[in-house]
Every structure is written in C-alpha cells, then in structure tokens.
Gaussian input, Z-matrix of N, CA and C with variables (Angstrom, degrees):
# hf/3-21g

backbone

0 1
 N
 C     1     B1
 C     2     B2     1     A1
 N     3     B3     2     A2     1     D1
 C     4     B4     3     A3     2     D2
 C     5     B5     4     A4     3     D3
 N     6     B6     5     A5     4     D4
 C     7     B7     6     A6     5     D5
 C     8     B8     7     A7     6     D6
 N     9     B9     8     A8     7     D7
 C    10    B10     9     A9     8     D8
 C    11    B11    10    A10     9     D9
 N    12    B12    11    A11    10    D10
 C    13    B13    12    A12    11    D11
 C    14    B14    13    A13    12    D12
 N    15    B15    14    A14    13    D13
 C    16    B16    15    A15    14    D14
 C    17    B17    16    A16    15    D15
 N    18    B18    17    A17    16    D16
 C    19    B19    18    A18    17    D17
 C    20    B20    19    A19    18    D18
 N    21    B21    20    A20    19    D19
 C    22    B22    21    A21    20    D20
 C    23    B23    22    A22    21    D21
 N    24    B24    23    A23    22    D22
 C    25    B25    24    A24    23    D23
 C    26    B26    25    A25    24    D24
 N    27    B27    26    A26    25    D25
 C    28    B28    27    A27    26    D26
 C    29    B29    28    A28    27    D27
 N    30    B30    29    A29    28    D28
 C    31    B31    30    A30    29    D29
 C    32    B32    31    A31    30    D30
 N    33    B33    32    A32    31    D31
 C    34    B34    33    A33    32    D32
 C    35    B35    34    A34    33    D33
 N    36    B36    35    A35    34    D34
 C    37    B37    36    A36    35    D35
 C    38    B38    37    A37    36    D36
 N    39    B39    38    A38    37    D37
 C    40    B40    39    A39    38    D38
 C    41    B41    40    A40    39    D39
 N    42    B42    41    A41    40    D40
 C    43    B43    42    A42    41    D41
 C    44    B44    43    A43    42    D42
 N    45    B45    44    A44    43    D43
 C    46    B46    45    A45    44    D44
 C    47    B47    46    A46    45    D45
 N    48    B48    47    A47    46    D46
 C    49    B49    48    A48    47    D47
 C    50    B50    49    A49    48    D48
 N    51    B51    50    A50    49    D49
 C    52    B52    51    A51    50    D50
 C    53    B53    52    A52    51    D51
 N    54    B54    53    A53    52    D52
 C    55    B55    54    A54    53    D53
 C    56    B56    55    A55    54    D54
 N    57    B57    56    A56    55    D55
 C    58    B58    57    A57    56    D56
 C    59    B59    58    A58    57    D57
 N    60    B60    59    A59    58    D58
 C    61    B61    60    A60    59    D59
 C    62    B62    61    A61    60    D60
 N    63    B63    62    A62    61    D61
 C    64    B64    63    A63    62    D62
 C    65    B65    64    A64    63    D63
 N    66    B66    65    A65    64    D64
 C    67    B67    66    A66    65    D65
 C    68    B68    67    A67    66    D66
 N    69    B69    68    A68    67    D67
 C    70    B70    69    A69    68    D68
 C    71    B71    70    A70    69    D69
 N    72    B72    71    A71    70    D70
 C    73    B73    72    A72    71    D71
 C    74    B74    73    A73    72    D72
 N    75    B75    74    A74    73    D73
 C    76    B76    75    A75    74    D74
 C    77    B77    76    A76    75    D75
 N    78    B78    77    A77    76    D76
 C    79    B79    78    A78    77    D77
 C    80    B80    79    A79    78    D78
 N    81    B81    80    A80    79    D79
 C    82    B82    81    A81    80    D80
 C    83    B83    82    A82    81    D81
 N    84    B84    83    A83    82    D82
 C    85    B85    84    A84    83    D83
 C    86    B86    85    A85    84    D84
 N    87    B87    86    A86    85    D85
 C    88    B88    87    A87    86    D86
 C    89    B89    88    A88    87    D87
 N    90    B90    89    A89    88    D88
 C    91    B91    90    A90    89    D89
 C    92    B92    91    A91    90    D90
 N    93    B93    92    A92    91    D91
 C    94    B94    93    A93    92    D92
 C    95    B95    94    A94    93    D93
 N    96    B96    95    A95    94    D94
 C    97    B97    96    A96    95    D95
 C    98    B98    97    A97    96    D96
 N    99    B99    98    A98    97    D97
 C   100   B100    99    A99    98    D98
 C   101   B101   100   A100    99    D99
 N   102   B102   101   A101   100   D100
 C   103   B103   102   A102   101   D101
 C   104   B104   103   A103   102   D102
 N   105   B105   104   A104   103   D103
 C   106   B106   105   A105   104   D104
 C   107   B107   106   A106   105   D105
 N   108   B108   107   A107   106   D106
 C   109   B109   108   A108   107   D107
 C   110   B110   109   A109   108   D108
 N   111   B111   110   A110   109   D109
 C   112   B112   111   A111   110   D110
 C   113   B113   112   A112   111   D111
 N   114   B114   113   A113   112   D112
 C   115   B115   114   A114   113   D113
 C   116   B116   115   A115   114   D114
 N   117   B117   116   A116   115   D115
 C   118   B118   117   A117   116   D116
 C   119   B119   118   A118   117   D117
 N   120   B120   119   A119   118   D118
 C   121   B121   120   A120   119   D119
 C   122   B122   121   A121   120   D120
 N   123   B123   122   A122   121   D121
 C   124   B124   123   A123   122   D122
 C   125   B125   124   A124   123   D123
 N   126   B126   125   A125   124   D124
 C   127   B127   126   A126   125   D125
 C   128   B128   127   A127   126   D126
 N   129   B129   128   A128   127   D127
 C   130   B130   129   A129   128   D128
 C   131   B131   130   A130   129   D129
 N   132   B132   131   A131   130   D130
 C   133   B133   132   A132   131   D131
 C   134   B134   133   A133   132   D132
 N   135   B135   134   A134   133   D133
 C   136   B136   135   A135   134   D134
 C   137   B137   136   A136   135   D135
 N   138   B138   137   A137   136   D136
 C   139   B139   138   A138   137   D137
 C   140   B140   139   A139   138   D138
 N   141   B141   140   A140   139   D139
 C   142   B142   141   A141   140   D140
 C   143   B143   142   A142   141   D141
 N   144   B144   143   A143   142   D142
 C   145   B145   144   A144   143   D143
 C   146   B146   145   A145   144   D144
 N   147   B147   146   A146   145   D145
 C   148   B148   147   A147   146   D146
 C   149   B149   148   A148   147   D147
 N   150   B150   149   A149   148   D148
 C   151   B151   150   A150   149   D149
 C   152   B152   151   A151   150   D150
 N   153   B153   152   A152   151   D151
 C   154   B154   153   A153   152   D152
 C   155   B155   154   A154   153   D153
 N   156   B156   155   A155   154   D154
 C   157   B157   156   A156   155   D155
 C   158   B158   157   A157   156   D156
 N   159   B159   158   A158   157   D157
 C   160   B160   159   A159   158   D158
 C   161   B161   160   A160   159   D159
 N   162   B162   161   A161   160   D160
 C   163   B163   162   A162   161   D161
 C   164   B164   163   A163   162   D162
 N   165   B165   164   A164   163   D163
 C   166   B166   165   A165   164   D164
 C   167   B167   166   A166   165   D165
 N   168   B168   167   A167   166   D166
 C   169   B169   168   A168   167   D167
 C   170   B170   169   A169   168   D168
 N   171   B171   170   A170   169   D169
 C   172   B172   171   A171   170   D170
 C   173   B173   172   A172   171   D171
 N   174   B174   173   A173   172   D172
 C   175   B175   174   A174   173   D173
 C   176   B176   175   A175   174   D174
 N   177   B177   176   A176   175   D175
 C   178   B178   177   A177   176   D176
 C   179   B179   178   A178   177   D177
 N   180   B180   179   A179   178   D178
 C   181   B181   180   A180   179   D179
 C   182   B182   181   A181   180   D180
 N   183   B183   182   A182   181   D181
 C   184   B184   183   A183   182   D182
 C   185   B185   184   A184   183   D183
 N   186   B186   185   A185   184   D184
 C   187   B187   186   A186   185   D185
 C   188   B188   187   A187   186   D186
 N   189   B189   188   A188   187   D187
 C   190   B190   189   A189   188   D188
 C   191   B191   190   A190   189   D189
 N   192   B192   191   A191   190   D190
 C   193   B193   192   A192   191   D191
 C   194   B194   193   A193   192   D192
 N   195   B195   194   A194   193   D193
 C   196   B196   195   A195   194   D194
 C   197   B197   196   A196   195   D195
 N   198   B198   197   A197   196   D196
 C   199   B199   198   A198   197   D197
 C   200   B200   199   A199   198   D198
 N   201   B201   200   A200   199   D199
 C   202   B202   201   A201   200   D200
 C   203   B203   202   A202   201   D201
 N   204   B204   203   A203   202   D202
 C   205   B205   204   A204   203   D203
 C   206   B206   205   A205   204   D204
 N   207   B207   206   A206   205   D205
 C   208   B208   207   A207   206   D206
 C   209   B209   208   A208   207   D207
 N   210   B210   209   A209   208   D208
 C   211   B211   210   A210   209   D209
 C   212   B212   211   A211   210   D210
 N   213   B213   212   A212   211   D211
 C   214   B214   213   A213   212   D212
 C   215   B215   214   A214   213   D213
 N   216   B216   215   A215   214   D214
 C   217   B217   216   A216   215   D215
 C   218   B218   217   A217   216   D216
 N   219   B219   218   A218   217   D217
 C   220   B220   219   A219   218   D218
 C   221   B221   220   A220   219   D219
 N   222   B222   221   A221   220   D220
 C   223   B223   222   A222   221   D221
 C   224   B224   223   A223   222   D222
 N   225   B225   224   A224   223   D223
 C   226   B226   225   A225   224   D224
 C   227   B227   226   A226   225   D225
 N   228   B228   227   A227   226   D226
 C   229   B229   228   A228   227   D227
 C   230   B230   229   A229   228   D228
 N   231   B231   230   A230   229   D229
 C   232   B232   231   A231   230   D230
 C   233   B233   232   A232   231   D231
 N   234   B234   233   A233   232   D232
 C   235   B235   234   A234   233   D233
 C   236   B236   235   A235   234   D234

   B1=1.4540
   B2=1.5079
   B3=1.3205
   B4=1.4554
   B5=1.5212
   B6=1.3258
   B7=1.4542
   B8=1.5099
   B9=1.3215
   B10=1.4512
   B11=1.5104
   B12=1.2944
   B13=1.4554
   B14=1.5201
   B15=1.3200
   B16=1.4514
   B17=1.5207
   B18=1.3453
   B19=1.4490
   B20=1.5211
   B21=1.3091
   B22=1.4650
   B23=1.5300
   B24=1.3156
   B25=1.4688
   B26=1.5201
   B27=1.3247
   B28=1.4564
   B29=1.5287
   B30=1.3116
   B31=1.4561
   B32=1.5230
   B33=1.3256
   B34=1.4622
   B35=1.5267
   B36=1.3265
   B37=1.4706
   B38=1.5254
   B39=1.3291
   B40=1.4653
   B41=1.5233
   B42=1.3145
   B43=1.4639
   B44=1.5286
   B45=1.3277
   B46=1.4650
   B47=1.5258
   B48=1.3336
   B49=1.4634
   B50=1.5249
   B51=1.3158
   B52=1.4634
   B53=1.5284
   B54=1.3213
   B55=1.4666
   B56=1.5298
   B57=1.3211
   B58=1.4607
   B59=1.5224
   B60=1.3259
   B61=1.4698
   B62=1.5269
   B63=1.3255
   B64=1.4694
   B65=1.5236
   B66=1.3145
   B67=1.4719
   B68=1.5203
   B69=1.3284
   B70=1.4736
   B71=1.5256
   B72=1.3244
   B73=1.4642
   B74=1.5221
   B75=1.3216
   B76=1.4685
   B77=1.5215
   B78=1.3202
   B79=1.4613
   B80=1.5202
   B81=1.3293
   B82=1.4611
   B83=1.5100
   B84=1.3160
   B85=1.4576
   B86=1.5257
   B87=1.3226
   B88=1.4626
   B89=1.5189
   B90=1.3156
   B91=1.4647
   B92=1.5363
   B93=1.2966
   B94=1.4669
   B95=1.5271
   B96=1.3225
   B97=1.4721
   B98=1.5192
   B99=1.3059
   B100=1.4609
   B101=1.5273
   B102=1.3226
   B103=1.4655
   B104=1.5243
   B105=1.3180
   B106=1.4642
   B107=1.5293
   B108=1.3262
   B109=1.4630
   B110=1.5304
   B111=1.3304
   B112=1.4608
   B113=1.5255
   B114=1.3239
   B115=1.4615
   B116=1.5302
   B117=1.3236
   B118=1.4683
   B119=1.5271
   B120=1.3347
   B121=1.4702
   B122=1.5282
   B123=1.3045
   B124=1.4565
   B125=1.5176
   B126=1.3278
   B127=1.4617
   B128=1.5251
   B129=1.3374
   B130=1.4653
   B131=1.5279
   B132=1.3326
   B133=1.4620
   B134=1.5248
   B135=1.3281
   B136=1.4574
   B137=1.5288
   B138=1.3185
   B139=1.4666
   B140=1.5259
   B141=1.3345
   B142=1.4649
   B143=1.5339
   B144=1.3238
   B145=1.4641
   B146=1.5258
   B147=1.3145
   B148=1.4582
   B149=1.5274
   B150=1.3204
   B151=1.4615
   B152=1.5222
   B153=1.3374
   B154=1.4686
   B155=1.5270
   B156=1.3211
   B157=1.4666
   B158=1.5224
   B159=1.3201
   B160=1.4645
   B161=1.5283
   B162=1.3359
   B163=1.4608
   B164=1.5234
   B165=1.3129
   B166=1.4682
   B167=1.5276
   B168=1.3153
   B169=1.4590
   B170=1.5291
   B171=1.3253
   B172=1.4596
   B173=1.5255
   B174=1.3160
   B175=1.4583
   B176=1.5258
   B177=1.3213
   B178=1.4659
   B179=1.5274
   B180=1.3193
   B181=1.4580
   B182=1.5222
   B183=1.3195
   B184=1.4615
   B185=1.5323
   B186=1.3341
   B187=1.4624
   B188=1.5201
   B189=1.3308
   B190=1.4624
   B191=1.5168
   B192=1.3046
   B193=1.4635
   B194=1.5212
   B195=1.3100
   B196=1.4451
   B197=1.5152
   B198=1.3183
   B199=1.4568
   B200=1.5176
   B201=1.3210
   B202=1.4550
   B203=1.5184
   B204=1.2952
   B205=1.4536
   B206=1.5166
   B207=1.3003
   B208=1.4682
   B209=1.5267
   B210=1.3119
   B211=1.4593
   B212=1.5223
   B213=1.3170
   B214=1.4627
   B215=1.5117
   B216=1.3099
   B217=1.4666
   B218=1.5213
   B219=1.3362
   B220=1.4612
   B221=1.5166
   B222=1.3441
   B223=1.4658
   B224=1.5179
   B225=1.3183
   B226=1.4592
   B227=1.5117
   B228=1.3203
   B229=1.4626
   B230=1.5179
   B231=1.3411
   B232=1.4651
   B233=1.5159
   B234=1.3177
   B235=1.4718
   B236=1.5020
   A1=108.85
   A2=117.68
   A3=120.61
   A4=109.81
   A5=115.07
   A6=120.06
   A7=108.87
   A8=116.54
   A9=120.81
   A10=109.66
   A11=115.86
   A12=120.74
   A13=108.96
   A14=116.07
   A15=120.97
   A16=109.60
   A17=114.25
   A18=118.54
   A19=108.30
   A20=116.51
   A21=120.09
   A22=110.83
   A23=116.51
   A24=121.79
   A25=111.07
   A26=116.61
   A27=120.85
   A28=109.66
   A29=115.46
   A30=121.05
   A31=109.94
   A32=115.93
   A33=120.77
   A34=111.36
   A35=116.26
   A36=120.00
   A37=110.42
   A38=116.55
   A39=120.77
   A40=110.35
   A41=116.02
   A42=120.31
   A43=111.21
   A44=116.74
   A45=120.48
   A46=110.84
   A47=116.65
   A48=119.49
   A49=110.42
   A50=116.39
   A51=120.86
   A52=110.86
   A53=116.70
   A54=120.34
   A55=110.83
   A56=116.67
   A57=120.45
   A58=112.03
   A59=115.85
   A60=119.68
   A61=111.52
   A62=115.92
   A63=119.79
   A64=109.95
   A65=115.86
   A66=119.79
   A67=111.97
   A68=115.87
   A69=119.48
   A70=111.04
   A71=116.84
   A72=119.94
   A73=111.31
   A74=116.04
   A75=119.63
   A76=112.76
   A77=117.67
   A78=119.18
   A79=111.12
   A80=116.64
   A81=120.53
   A82=113.67
   A83=117.83
   A84=120.94
   A85=113.84
   A86=118.16
   A87=120.18
   A88=110.84
   A89=117.32
   A90=119.65
   A91=109.59
   A92=116.19
   A93=121.38
   A94=112.20
   A95=117.74
   A96=120.51
   A97=111.34
   A98=117.08
   A99=119.98
   A100=110.52
   A101=116.82
   A102=120.30
   A103=111.00
   A104=116.22
   A105=120.31
   A106=111.24
   A107=117.10
   A108=121.09
   A109=110.83
   A110=116.62
   A111=121.14
   A112=109.80
   A113=117.02
   A114=120.70
   A115=110.38
   A116=116.52
   A117=121.00
   A118=110.36
   A119=116.56
   A120=120.21
   A121=110.34
   A122=117.01
   A123=120.81
   A124=111.87
   A125=116.92
   A126=120.88
   A127=110.68
   A128=117.02
   A129=120.88
   A130=110.51
   A131=116.01
   A132=120.29
   A133=111.32
   A134=116.43
   A135=120.46
   A136=110.30
   A137=117.37
   A138=121.36
   A139=110.44
   A140=116.41
   A141=120.83
   A142=110.24
   A143=117.02
   A144=121.36
   A145=111.38
   A146=117.30
   A147=120.72
   A148=110.82
   A149=117.02
   A150=121.01
   A151=110.44
   A152=116.73
   A153=120.56
   A154=110.77
   A155=117.20
   A156=120.47
   A157=111.32
   A158=116.98
   A159=120.86
   A160=110.05
   A161=116.61
   A162=120.57
   A163=111.11
   A164=116.83
   A165=120.89
   A166=110.21
   A167=116.94
   A168=120.78
   A169=110.75
   A170=116.92
   A171=120.37
   A172=110.83
   A173=117.42
   A174=120.63
   A175=110.91
   A176=116.65
   A177=120.37
   A178=109.94
   A179=117.77
   A180=120.58
   A181=111.11
   A182=116.93
   A183=120.50
   A184=109.89
   A185=116.06
   A186=119.41
   A187=111.78
   A188=117.08
   A189=120.73
   A190=111.70
   A191=117.01
   A192=120.42
   A193=112.14
   A194=116.77
   A195=120.83
   A196=113.66
   A197=116.57
   A198=119.55
   A199=112.59
   A200=117.46
   A201=119.98
   A202=108.70
   A203=115.99
   A204=121.75
   A205=108.80
   A206=117.57
   A207=119.33
   A208=110.14
   A209=116.06
   A210=121.71
   A211=108.92
   A212=115.73
   A213=120.64
   A214=108.58
   A215=116.84
   A216=121.39
   A217=110.92
   A218=117.25
   A219=120.24
   A220=111.55
   A221=117.05
   A222=121.33
   A223=110.49
   A224=118.67
   A225=122.12
   A226=110.89
   A227=117.20
   A228=120.40
   A229=111.87
   A230=117.24
   A231=121.99
   A232=112.33
   A233=117.66
   A234=121.80
   A235=112.72
   D1=130.55
   D2=178.44
   D3=-80.61
   D4=141.78
   D5=179.33
   D6=-72.82
   D7=132.09
   D8=177.80
   D9=-139.47
   D10=139.66
   D11=174.66
   D12=-122.91
   D13=22.49
   D14=178.33
   D15=-65.09
   D16=142.82
   D17=174.62
   D18=-80.05
   D19=142.65
   D20=178.59
   D21=-65.63
   D22=158.63
   D23=178.21
   D24=-67.19
   D25=-31.26
   D26=-175.74
   D27=-159.87
   D28=171.38
   D29=175.42
   D30=-59.00
   D31=-43.83
   D32=-177.92
   D33=-63.82
   D34=-39.42
   D35=178.05
   D36=-65.95
   D37=-40.48
   D38=178.99
   D39=-64.06
   D40=-43.52
   D41=-179.46
   D42=-64.47
   D43=-41.87
   D44=178.80
   D45=-63.81
   D46=-42.77
   D47=178.76
   D48=-64.66
   D49=-41.64
   D50=179.60
   D51=-61.86
   D52=-43.55
   D53=178.27
   D54=-61.82
   D55=-39.46
   D56=177.74
   D57=-64.05
   D58=-41.40
   D59=178.96
   D60=-65.15
   D61=-41.11
   D62=178.22
   D63=-61.66
   D64=-42.45
   D65=178.34
   D66=-60.24
   D67=-42.53
   D68=178.97
   D69=-64.18
   D70=-40.77
   D71=-178.98
   D72=-69.29
   D73=-34.96
   D74=-178.47
   D75=-65.75
   D76=-21.71
   D77=179.12
   D78=-68.56
   D79=-26.16
   D80=-178.99
   D81=73.95
   D82=13.01
   D83=-175.67
   D84=-102.75
   D85=0.09
   D86=-179.94
   D87=-78.88
   D88=140.75
   D89=173.12
   D90=-64.99
   D91=160.55
   D92=-174.61
   D93=-55.33
   D94=-49.96
   D95=-177.46
   D96=-61.67
   D97=-40.81
   D98=179.10
   D99=-69.32
   D100=-36.61
   D101=176.04
   D102=-59.91
   D103=-41.92
   D104=178.79
   D105=-64.92
   D106=-42.37
   D107=178.83
   D108=-64.54
   D109=-42.02
   D110=178.84
   D111=-65.50
   D112=-41.34
   D113=178.68
   D114=-61.99
   D115=-43.68
   D116=179.84
   D117=-61.07
   D118=-46.71
   D119=179.01
   D120=-63.12
   D121=-39.19
   D122=177.76
   D123=-61.70
   D124=-40.14
   D125=177.97
   D126=-64.62
   D127=-39.28
   D128=177.30
   D129=-63.61
   D130=-44.72
   D131=-179.65
   D132=-65.73
   D133=-38.50
   D134=178.26
   D135=-62.26
   D136=-44.38
   D137=178.53
   D138=-62.09
   D139=-41.85
   D140=178.23
   D141=-60.88
   D142=-46.87
   D143=-179.28
   D144=-64.02
   D145=-42.49
   D146=179.22
   D147=-62.27
   D148=-41.57
   D149=178.75
   D150=-65.38
   D151=-43.81
   D152=179.48
   D153=-61.90
   D154=-41.53
   D155=178.71
   D156=-66.73
   D157=-40.15
   D158=178.99
   D159=-63.58
   D160=-43.41
   D161=178.04
   D162=-61.51
   D163=-43.52
   D164=179.62
   D165=-64.28
   D166=-40.81
   D167=178.88
   D168=-62.20
   D169=-41.53
   D170=178.58
   D171=-64.30
   D172=-39.90
   D173=178.46
   D174=-63.56
   D175=-41.22
   D176=178.65
   D177=-64.43
   D178=-41.69
   D179=179.22
   D180=-61.92
   D181=-41.04
   D182=178.24
   D183=-62.78
   D184=-44.99
   D185=-179.96
   D186=-64.48
   D187=-38.95
   D188=-179.67
   D189=-65.76
   D190=-31.04
   D191=179.73
   D192=-83.48
   D193=-3.12
   D194=177.58
   D195=71.93
   D196=24.27
   D197=-178.54
   D198=-79.37
   D199=-16.87
   D200=178.27
   D201=-85.17
   D202=130.36
   D203=178.53
   D204=-120.71
   D205=146.55
   D206=177.23
   D207=-61.23
   D208=141.17
   D209=179.25
   D210=-81.34
   D211=132.91
   D212=174.72
   D213=-126.32
   D214=162.78
   D215=179.82
   D216=-62.35
   D217=-30.36
   D218=178.83
   D219=-63.70
   D220=-33.68
   D221=178.06
   D222=-62.34
   D223=-37.95
   D224=-179.18
   D225=-68.63
   D226=-32.98
   D227=179.04
   D228=-69.15
   D229=-29.62
   D230=-179.80
   D231=-72.85
   D232=-23.99
   D233=-175.12
   D234=-74.14

C-alpha cells in the first residue's frame, strides 16, 4: 500500500475509503507493515470525518438559532 496523506474529496469519499480499509483489516490477511499503514490512513480519515461532522453540526446550530440572515446589497454598503 502506498502512503498517502491526501485529503478526501468529500466526507462521503472519506467514509467510503475508511469502510474499505476496515474491511481489509478485518480479513486479518495484511502483513504487519501494511496493517500499520492502513491503520494510520484510517486514523487520518477518521479525524477528517470527525472534523467534517463537527463543522456541519456547528452550521446547523447557527441556522437553528436564526443567526444567518439573507445577504442584501445594503449589507455590503454598511461594511
């Protein structure tokens, strides 16, 4: 397995890759070094997914509190 630290294209892509890695590890057929590399990549993907979910949760909280207002041209003039 080649080492990669590329960020996934999306949350869904990260989750799909993570599920694939878990499946490979569950077979128990990976050599030790490859298992370590897969585990490392899985940890990176997990952190990415957790951050994406946290960001989405914060956006939902902002929307629920009504803090988002529609942008109007008058708002730009005030800035």
